Structures are given as structure tokens and as C-alpha cells.
C-alpha positions in Angstrom: -91.3 -75.9 45.5 -89.4 -74.1 42.4 -89.2 -75.3 39.3 -86.9 -74.4 36.4 -87.1 -74.5 33.0 -83.9 -75.5 30.7 -82.1 -72.3 29.3 -78.9 -73.0 27.4 -75.6 -72.0 29.4 -74.8 -68.2 27.5 -74.6 -64.5 28.4 -77.8 -64.3 27.7 -79.4 -67.3 29.2 -78.0 -66.9 32.4 -79.5 -63.4 32.5 -82.8 -64.8 32.0 -82.4 -67.8 34.3 -81.5 -64.8 37.2 -85.1 -63.6 35.8 -86.8 -66.3 36.2 -85.8 -67.1 39.8 -86.2 -63.7 40.8 -90.1 -63.9 39.3 -90.5 -66.8 41.0 -89.0 -65.8 44.8 -90.9 -63.2 44.5 -94.1 -64.9 43.7 -93.7 -67.1 46.3 -93.1 -64.7 49.0 -96.5 -63.0 48.3 -98.1 -65.8 48.2 -96.1 -66.5 51.3 -97.5 -62.9 52.8 -101.0 -63.5 51.7 -101.2 -66.7 53.4 -100.1 -65.1 56.7 -102.7 -62.3 56.0 -105.8 -65.3 55.9 -104.1 -66.5 59.1 -104.4 -63.2 60.8 -107.8 -62.5 59.3 -109.0 -66.2 60.9 -107.2 -65.8 63.8 -109.7 -63.6 65.4 -113.2 -64.9 62.9 -112.8 -68.2 63.9 -110.7 -68.3 67.7 -112.4 -71.7 68.9 -110.3 -73.5 66.2 -106.9 -72.5 67.7 -105.2 -75.1 70.3 -106.3 -74.3 74.3 -103.6 -71.7 75.2 -103.1 -73.3 78.1 -99.9 -76.1 76.9 -100.9 -78.6 79.4 -104.3 -78.7 78.0 -103.1 -79.8 74.1 -103.2 -82.5 72.7 -102.8 -82.8 69.0 -104.7 -85.7 68.2 -107.9 -84.5 70.1 -107.8 -81.4 68.7 -108.0 -82.6 64.9 -110.9 -84.4 65.9 -112.2 -81.7 67.6 -111.8 -79.7 64.1 -113.7 -82.2 61.8 -116.5 -82.3 64.6 -116.7 -78.3 64.6 -116.7 -78.2 60.7 -119.4 -81.2 60.1 -121.7 -78.8 62.7 -120.9 -76.1 60.5 -122.6 -77.6 57.4 -126.1 -77.6 59.8 -125.8 -74.4 61.3 -124.4 -71.1 60.0 -121.9 -69.5 62.8 -121.0 -66.5 61.2 -118.1 -63.5 62.1 -118.9 -61.7 64.8 -116.7 -60.4 67.9 -117.2 -59.3 71.8 -119.5 -56.2 71.3 -121.5 -57.8 68.3 -125.5 -57.9 68.6 -126.5 -61.2 68.2 -129.9 -63.3 67.7 -129.9 -66.8 69.1 -132.6 -69.1 68.1 -132.4 -72.5 70.0 -134.8 -75.0 70.7 -136.4 -75.6 74.3 -136.5 -79.4 75.7 -139.8 -77.7 77.7 -142.3 -76.4 74.8 -141.4 -78.3 71.9 -141.8 -76.7 68.4 -141.7 -73.8 69.9 -137.6 -72.4 69.4 -136.8 -69.3 72.2 -134.8 -66.4 70.4 -132.8 -64.4 72.6 -131.1 -61.0 71.8 -127.8 -59.3 73.0 -124.8 -58.3 73.2 -121.9 -60.8 73.2 -119.9 -59.8 76.2 -117.4 -62.2 76.0 -116.0 -65.6 74.5 -114.4 -67.8 75.7 -112.8 -71.6 75.5 -111.7 -73.3 72.0 -112.8 -76.7 70.1 -115.9 -78.3 70.8 -115.9 -76.1 74.1 -116.5 -72.7 72.8 -118.7 -70.3 74.4 -120.0 -66.6 74.5 -122.4 -64.9 76.6 -124.9 -62.5 75.2 -126.6 -59.7 77.9 -129.6 -57.3 77.2 -131.9 -55.8 79.5 -135.9 -56.6 79.5 -138.1 -55.3 81.8 -135.1 -53.3 83.7 -133.6 -56.6 84.8 -130.3 -57.8 83.4 -130.3 -61.0 81.6 -127.8 -63.4 80.3 -127.3 -66.4 78.4 -124.7 -68.5 77.8 -124.2 -70.5 75.0 -122.4 -73.2 74.4 -121.4 -72.5 70.4 -121.6 -76.0 69.1 -124.3 -77.5 71.2 -126.7 -79.2 68.9 -129.6 -77.1 70.3 -128.9 -74.2 69.0 -131.0 -73.4 65.4 -129.9 -70.4 64.7 -127.6 -67.4 64.8 -128.1 -64.1 63.4 -125.9 -61.0 63.9 -127.8 -57.9 64.1 -124.9 -55.4 64.1 -121.3 -56.8 63.5 -119.0 -54.4 65.3 -115.8 -54.3 67.5 -115.5 -52.6 71.5 -112.2 -51.6 73.2 -112.0 -54.2 75.1 -111.6 -57.8 74.6 -114.4 -58.6 77.8 -117.1 -56.8 79.1 -117.9 -58.0 81.7 -118.2 -54.4 83.6 -121.4 -53.9 81.7 -123.3 -55.9 84.5 -121.9 -53.0 86.8 -122.8 -50.1 83.9 -126.2 -47.9 83.5 -128.8 -50.2 81.8 -129.1 -48.2 78.6 -125.5 -49.4 77.9 -127.3 -53.2 77.2 -130.6 -53.0 76.2 -132.2 -53.8 73.0 -135.3 -54.3 71.1 -135.9 -57.7 70.9 -137.6 -57.0 67.1 -133.9 -55.2 66.3 -133.9 -55.6 62.6 -130.1 -56.9 61.5 -128.0 -54.2 59.9 -126.5 -55.1 56.8 -122.7 -54.1 56.1 -121.6 -54.2 52.1 -119.4 -57.1 51.2 -115.2 -56.6 52.2 -116.2 -53.8 54.3 -113.7 -53.7 57.7 -115.2 -54.1 61.2 -116.3 -50.7 62.3 -114.6 -50.6 66.1 -117.1 -49.2 68.5 -115.4 -46.6 70.8 -118.2 -46.0 73.3 -117.3 -45.3 77.0 -119.4 -47.0 79.8 -120.5 -45.2 82.5 -120.8 -47.5 85.6 -123.3 -47.4 88.4 -122.0 -46.3 92.3 -119.9 -48.9 93.8 -120.1 -51.8 95.0 -119.3 -53.4 91.8 -118.9 -57.3 91.2 -115.5 -56.6 90.5 -112.7 -53.8 90.6 -112.4 -52.3 87.4 -109.7 -50.0 88.4 -106.9 -52.7 88.3 -107.8 -54.1 84.6 -106.5 -51.6 82.6 -110.2 -51.4 80.5 -110.0 -48.7 77.3 -113.8 -48.5 77.6 -114.6 -47.1 80.5 -115.4 -43.6 81.6 -113.4 -42.0 84.8 -114.5 -44.3 87.3 -113.9 -41.2 90.4 -112.7 -43.1 92.8 -110.1 -42.1 95.8 -106.4 -42.2 95.0 -105.9 -44.3 97.1 -108.1 -47.3 94.8 -105.6 -46.3 91.9 -102.3 -46.2 93.8 -103.5 -49.7 94.9 -103.9 -51.1 91.7 -100.6 -49.7 90.2 -98.5 -52.3 93.2 -100.8 -55.2 92.5 -100.2 -54.7 88.2 -97.2 -57.1 86.7 -96.4 -55.0 83.7 -93.1 -57.0 83.7 -95.1 -60.2 82.4 -95.0 -59.0 78.9 -91.0 -58.9 78.5 -90.9 -62.6 80.0 -90.8 -64.5 76.9 -91.1 -68.3 78.1 -94.8 -67.1 79.7 -95.2 -65.5 76.5 -95.0 -68.5 74.4 -96.8 -70.6 76.8 -99.1 -68.0 76.0 -99.2 -68.4 72.5 -99.7 -70.2 69.5 -96.5 -70.2 67.0 -97.4 -68.5 63.6 -96.3 -72.1 61.9 -98.5 -73.8 63.8 -101.5 -71.4 63.7 -100.4 -72.0 59.8 -100.5 -75.4 59.6 -104.5 -75.2 61.2 -106.2 -72.8 58.5 -104.3 -74.4 56.2 -106.0 -78.1 56.8 -109.6 -75.7 57.1 -109.2 -73.2 54.9 -111.3 -74.7 51.7 -113.7 -76.3 53.9 -114.5 -72.7 55.8 -114.5 -70.9 52.4 -116.9 -73.6 50.9 -119.6 -73.3 54.1 -118.9 -69.1 53.1 -120.1 -69.5 49.9 -122.9 -72.2 50.8 -124.0 -69.2 53.6 -124.1 -66.5 50.9 -126.0 -68.5 48.2 -128.7 -69.2 51.1 -128.6 -65.8 52.0 -129.9 -64.6 48.6 -132.6 -67.2 48.1 -135.9 -65.7 47.6 -138.9 -67.2 49.5 -142.0 -68.3 46.5 -145.6 -68.1 48.1 -147.0 -71.6 47.0 -150.3 -71.2 45.1 -153.0 -72.0 46.8 -154.6 -75.6 45.8 -158.4 -75.6 44.3 
């Protein structure tokens, strides 16, 4: 809301009035642009706070209640920024061995669902055996989530690592975290993955993936993929509208939770800076 101070009605006053109005309009537009930039960042860092992409599953009241539960859960466990392609270490409690948390290190190959149903999958190769664990992001059994290497990949999902050579998803369980300078952009790893010979779990030639090497398939496979492709769907405005969340709705959601998320980030930074002091031995 713009508010103006009283200026005498003279030629000089009219000029001053117009300059004040212009300055306020420019300031409001810049603040709006900054807010939009923040929303774009939040949309990628916290995708689970956005409503379900399927319009038939949306419910404003349920989503608001879930967001409050998600924020209260984040006060107990720090869930850091990570993407598909980042290497994580997750500690979770094991009901079969109380007091001994289970730690698993792996690359995030998928993030899916939203709200309290948000999930992510980690994959690692241990003793020549591919192991995957699906975690519920807001599961109370998760004790700690640590990012060992923060990076992105060329594709939104890395499920093709299941059919890749083991070297592409083999990570040391004692891997030390890589610390990035504050404010530095997240790097994109443009590595091209080589798949093992067929058979594969899926027909990857039909997925339009950027992070794969040449699949070396006969021409008939690519012709079949072209026949089944649906490039016209990106011009279907109704489908695009039903798949995406309007920007105004995103602004409303992240305005609601922005201050609480900032407090959680400041709190997590303070916890990182704390130094452990070894207690002196009593006589």
C-alpha cells in the first residue's frame, strides 16, 4: 500500500510529488522481484511444501495443517538443502537394535510426493551389491540428515543408475563432507553415465535423458521411441495448468512459512559453529 506525504500544490510541489511516486513504485517493484526470486529458490529447495501437482488431490486446509507439522518436525531434526544427485548420510533409529542408530550413505536418485508424504531414495553399492533405501522425509525415526556433497545432475531422476555400472554409485561409507563457501551456487555435475548391456529395468531410450552415454541400440529402437513421443503436450495449456502450481499460490505459501524457515536456518548455522568442549575428569 502506497502512502504519500502532503505537498503544497505548486509546480515544484507537483514535480516533487511525481518523483516520490516514481521512487515508491520502483521500490515496490524491486521488492516484488526479490520476493519472486526467493520463491523460485524455495521452490527447488523445499519442493515438498508445494501442493500436490495432481489437482484432484489438493485440499487447502489439509495442506496448511501439514505445513505446520512439517515446520515443527524441522525444529527437532535439521533437514538440509539437497537435490537429486547429492550424496547424503542418513542416521535412523533401528527398532531391532535400540541405542544403535543405523547410518546409510548414498546418492539421492529420486525425490517424490509432497507434504508429510515426501520421500527420497538413496542408493549405494556395497560389496558389489546395489542397495537402495527409501526414506520418509518427515519420519520420526530419522535422527540426522547430513549432506556430504551438494550438487545437481542433468536429469530430475537418476533411476537409470540401477542399470549402470557399479562405479557410478559406489561411495565410501566413511566419506567426509565437502564444505562449500556460504552463498556459492550449487554445481551441476554433467557426468554421462554408461549403462550395462541389456536387459534393463526400463526402456531408457524413450525417456529423453541427458545424463546417459550413447546407448548403442539398433535404429529400430529409436524409431519406436519417436513414434511414442508426445512433444505436443508442452503446448497443451490445460495440461500445463493442471501440472503446475500458479506463481501467486507459491508466493502465498512461501510468504506464510518464510520467516519460520529463516529462523530454522539461523538456528542450524549456530549449531554448526558450536565447539565441543571435553569435560574435565573429576577427582
